[in-house]
Residue, then its C-alpha position, 0 to 999 in steps of 0.5 A: m499499500k504506497q499511499t495508504v494509511s491505516i485508520k486506527l482509530n474508533r473515533d474516526f471509524r464511528m465518523i466513517y460509518k455516520r457521515g460517509k455514503s455506504a454499499v452492500s453487498p453479500v460480502l461486503a460492505v464499504y463505507a467511504r468519506k472525503n478526508k483533508l489529506s492527499s492519500n486514503r486512510i483504510g480500516i477493514t473491519v471483520s466480525t467474530k461472526v465471520g469465524k474464529a481468529v485464524v479465519r479473520n485474518r485471513v479473510r482481512r489478509r485477502i481483502r488487504e490485498a485485494y485492495r492493494i492490488n487495486e489501489g492504484r484505481f482509486l482516487p486519493g483523500r479518501d477514508i474508507i471502511i471494509v467491512s466483511r460480511v458472514r460470507a466473506a469466509s467461503v468465496p474465493f478471492c476473485e470474489i472478494e475482489k470483485n465485490l470491493l470494485k463493483l462497491s467502490e465505483g458505486l461510491g465513485l471511488l475509483s478514476e476512470e483509467k486503469e493504472 
């Protein structure tokens, strides 16, 4: 993640949930809001409903990798929270990536040209 910083503070998560736009699929939910920075900030949330720690960490790594591969397509200056849903533990990686791009496009987070 070249220009991306992690969101760690609970108040930042709450602000994005409250004031950001959202899009939902059976695999992921994405919340986004503009920030005043030149880079993106990303937060990934995986509930204990998804599974035990090993499963949750695998889902988190797959979401992070899907974002990292397509990072150049995202417009800068956004706060993005990706919330995993229970189904994310059982779908293949390409399905997670496809859902992430589809939801991000719906929220206007992707640029027109592919880098």
